[in-house]
ChimeraX commands (.cxc) that place a marker at each C-alpha (Angstrom):
marker #1 position -5.06,-19.74,11.70 radius 0.5
marker #1 position -3.99,-17.28,9.04 radius 0.5
marker #1 position -5.44,-13.81,8.79 radius 0.5
marker #1 position -4.77,-10.85,6.58 radius 0.5
marker #1 position -3.54,-7.61,8.13 radius 0.5
marker #1 position -4.29,-4.78,5.75 radius 0.5
marker #1 position -2.01,-1.78,5.83 radius 0.5
marker #1 position -3.29,1.34,4.08 radius 0.5
marker #1 position -1.84,1.95,0.62 radius 0.5
marker #1 position 0.41,-1.09,0.94 radius 0.5
marker #1 position 0.41,-4.72,-0.03 radius 0.5
marker #1 position -1.41,-7.03,2.37 radius 0.5
marker #1 position 0.76,-9.05,4.71 radius 0.5
marker #1 position 0.13,-12.65,5.70 radius 0.5
marker #1 position 0.10,-12.86,9.47 radius 0.5
marker #1 position 0.11,-16.22,11.15 radius 0.5
marker #1 position -0.37,-16.78,14.86 radius 0.5
marker #1 position 2.02,-19.10,16.61 radius 0.5
marker #1 position 1.66,-21.08,19.83 radius 0.5
marker #1 position 1.42,-19.44,23.21 radius 0.5
marker #1 position 4.62,-19.07,25.18 radius 0.5
marker #1 position 5.05,-19.75,28.90 radius 0.5
marker #1 position 3.83,-16.32,29.97 radius 0.5
marker #1 position 0.68,-16.40,27.80 radius 0.5
marker #1 position 1.77,-14.00,25.07 radius 0.5
marker #1 position 1.42,-14.90,21.43 radius 0.5
marker #1 position 4.31,-14.94,19.04 radius 0.5
marker #1 position 3.34,-13.93,15.55 radius 0.5
marker #1 position 5.12,-14.75,12.35 radius 0.5
marker #1 position 5.15,-11.69,10.13 radius 0.5
marker #1 position 5.54,-12.30,6.45 radius 0.5
marker #1 position 5.76,-9.53,3.89 radius 0.5
marker #1 position 5.85,-10.39,0.21 radius 0.5
marker #1 position 7.94,-8.29,-2.15 radius 0.5
marker #1 position 6.03,-7.28,-5.24 radius 0.5
marker #1 position 6.53,-4.87,-8.13 radius 0.5
marker #1 position 6.96,-1.93,-5.75 radius 0.5
marker #1 position 10.28,-3.32,-4.60 radius 0.5
marker #1 position 12.18,-4.16,-1.48 radius 0.5
marker #1 position 12.05,-0.65,0.02 radius 0.5
marker #1 position 8.25,-0.73,0.07 radius 0.5
marker #1 position 8.27,-4.18,1.67 radius 0.5
marker #1 position 10.70,-2.99,4.35 radius 0.5
marker #1 position 8.48,0.02,5.13 radius 0.5
marker #1 position 5.47,-2.30,5.46 radius 0.5
marker #1 position 7.43,-4.68,7.69 radius 0.5
marker #1 position 8.49,-1.80,9.95 radius 0.5
marker #1 position 4.86,-0.66,10.24 radius 0.5
marker #1 position 3.72,-4.16,11.15 radius 0.5
marker #1 position 6.49,-4.57,13.73 radius 0.5
marker #1 position 5.63,-1.19,15.25 radius 0.5
marker #1 position 1.90,-1.97,15.34 radius 0.5
marker #1 position 2.54,-5.38,16.90 radius 0.5
marker #1 position 4.69,-3.85,19.66 radius 0.5
marker #1 position 7.57,-6.22,19.06 radius 0.5
marker #1 position 10.29,-3.61,19.59 radius 0.5
marker #1 position 8.60,-2.35,22.74 radius 0.5
marker #1 position 8.49,-5.87,24.14 radius 0.5
marker #1 position 12.13,-6.51,23.23 radius 0.5
marker #1 position 13.22,-3.38,25.09 radius 0.5
marker #1 position 11.10,-4.36,28.06 radius 0.5
marker #1 position 12.59,-7.86,28.18 radius 0.5
marker #1 position 16.17,-6.66,27.84 radius 0.5
marker #1 position 16.45,-6.59,31.65 radius 0.5
marker #1 position 14.77,-8.38,34.54 radius 0.5
marker #1 position 11.53,-6.85,35.72 radius 0.5
marker #1 position 10.60,-7.41,39.36 radius 0.5
marker #1 position 7.08,-8.67,40.03 radius 0.5
marker #1 position 6.13,-5.39,41.72 radius 0.5
marker #1 position 7.41,-3.38,38.75 radius 0.5
marker #1 position 5.50,-5.64,36.40 radius 0.5
marker #1 position 2.30,-5.12,38.41 radius 0.5
marker #1 position 2.74,-1.33,38.41 radius 0.5
marker #1 position 3.45,-1.33,34.66 radius 0.5
marker #1 position 0.31,-3.36,33.98 radius 0.5
marker #1 position -1.78,-0.94,36.08 radius 0.5
marker #1 position -0.29,2.04,34.19 radius 0.5
marker #1 position -0.97,0.39,30.83 radius 0.5
marker #1 position -4.56,-0.43,31.81 radius 0.5
marker #1 position -5.16,3.15,32.97 radius 0.5
marker #1 position -3.73,4.51,29.73 radius 0.5
marker #1 position -5.87,2.12,27.70 radius 0.5
marker #1 position -9.01,3.23,29.57 radius 0.5
marker #1 position -8.15,6.93,29.09 radius 0.5
marker #1 position -7.66,6.40,25.38 radius 0.5
marker #1 position -10.95,4.47,25.08 radius 0.5
marker #1 position -12.79,7.23,26.94 radius 0.5
marker #1 position -11.26,9.89,24.66 radius 0.5
marker #1 position -12.26,7.90,21.57 radius 0.5
marker #1 position -15.80,7.53,22.91 radius 0.5
marker #1 position -16.04,11.31,23.49 radius 0.5
marker #1 position -14.85,11.96,19.93 radius 0.5
marker #1 position -17.35,9.42,18.59 radius 0.5
marker #1 position -20.17,11.04,20.56 radius 0.5
marker #1 position -19.22,14.49,19.29 radius 0.5
marker #1 position -19.31,13.28,15.70 radius 0.5
marker #1 position -22.85,11.93,16.12 radius 0.5
marker #1 position -24.25,15.41,16.87 radius 0.5
marker link #1:1,2 radius 0.2
marker link #1:2,3 radius 0.2
marker link #1:3,4 radius 0.2
marker link #1:4,5 radius 0.2
marker link #1:5,6 radius 0.2
marker link #1:6,7 radius 0.2
marker link #1:7,8 radius 0.2
marker link #1:8,9 radius 0.2
marker link #1:9,10 radius 0.2
marker link #1:10,11 radius 0.2
marker link #1:11,12 radius 0.2
marker link #1:12,13 radius 0.2
marker link #1:13,14 radius 0.2
marker link #1:14,15 radius 0.2
marker link #1:15,16 radius 0.2
marker link #1:16,17 radius 0.2
marker link #1:17,18 radius 0.2
marker link #1:18,19 radius 0.2
marker link #1:19,20 radius 0.2
marker link #1:20,21 radius 0.2
marker link #1:21,22 radius 0.2
marker link #1:22,23 radius 0.2
marker link #1:23,24 radius 0.2
marker link #1:24,25 radius 0.2
marker link #1:25,26 radius 0.2
marker link #1:26,27 radius 0.2
marker link #1:27,28 radius 0.2
marker link #1:28,29 radius 0.2
marker link #1:29,30 radius 0.2
marker link #1:30,31 radius 0.2
marker link #1:31,32 radius 0.2
marker link #1:32,33 radius 0.2
marker link #1:33,34 radius 0.2
marker link #1:34,35 radius 0.2
marker link #1:35,36 radius 0.2
marker link #1:36,37 radius 0.2
marker link #1:37,38 radius 0.2
marker link #1:38,39 radius 0.2
marker link #1:39,40 radius 0.2
marker link #1:40,41 radius 0.2
marker link #1:41,42 radius 0.2
marker link #1:42,43 radius 0.2
marker link #1:43,44 radius 0.2
marker link #1:44,45 radius 0.2
marker link #1:45,46 radius 0.2
marker link #1:46,47 radius 0.2
marker link #1:47,48 radius 0.2
marker link #1:48,49 radius 0.2
marker link #1:49,50 radius 0.2
marker link #1:50,51 radius 0.2
marker link #1:51,52 radius 0.2
marker link #1:52,53 radius 0.2
marker link #1:53,54 radius 0.2
marker link #1:54,55 radius 0.2
marker link #1:55,56 radius 0.2
marker link #1:56,57 radius 0.2
marker link #1:57,58 radius 0.2
marker link #1:58,59 radius 0.2
marker link #1:59,60 radius 0.2
marker link #1:60,61 radius 0.2
marker link #1:61,62 radius 0.2
marker link #1:62,63 radius 0.2
marker link #1:63,64 radius 0.2
marker link #1:64,65 radius 0.2
marker link #1:65,66 radius 0.2
marker link #1:66,67 radius 0.2
marker link #1:67,68 radius 0.2
marker link #1:68,69 radius 0.2
marker link #1:69,70 radius 0.2
marker link #1:70,71 radius 0.2
marker link #1:71,72 radius 0.2
marker link #1:72,73 radius 0.2
marker link #1:73,74 radius 0.2
marker link #1:74,75 radius 0.2
marker link #1:75,76 radius 0.2
marker link #1:76,77 radius 0.2
marker link #1:77,78 radius 0.2
marker link #1:78,79 radius 0.2
marker link #1:79,80 radius 0.2
marker link #1:80,81 radius 0.2
marker link #1:81,82 radius 0.2
marker link #1:82,83 radius 0.2
marker link #1:83,84 radius 0.2
marker link #1:84,85 radius 0.2
marker link #1:85,86 radius 0.2
marker link #1:86,87 radius 0.2
marker link #1:87,88 radius 0.2
marker link #1:88,89 radius 0.2
marker link #1:89,90 radius 0.2
marker link #1:90,91 radius 0.2
marker link #1:91,92 radius 0.2
marker link #1:92,93 radius 0.2
marker link #1:93,94 radius 0.2
marker link #1:94,95 radius 0.2
marker link #1:95,96 radius 0.2
marker link #1:96,97 radius 0.2
marker link #1:97,98 radius 0.2
view
């Protein structure tokens, strides 16, 4: 399955999903095409896509062994953060409606 990821004010990037790995995460192939704006623009777009995908964060996390208990605590922290952010977004959305 191929989908287009649109970055603001930049060229679109073709993003293709790969097969699932052993732990259930998806590996994505990021492809950025160089156009008339040049290589520097393509590199900036690639960096944005890598940052948005969380690839660097995952690499740092996998650089050392994570005990099962640590992994569980990290997942709980991430879920709590995600819920806080969703609640804050909902409050902002509700404020805009009035």
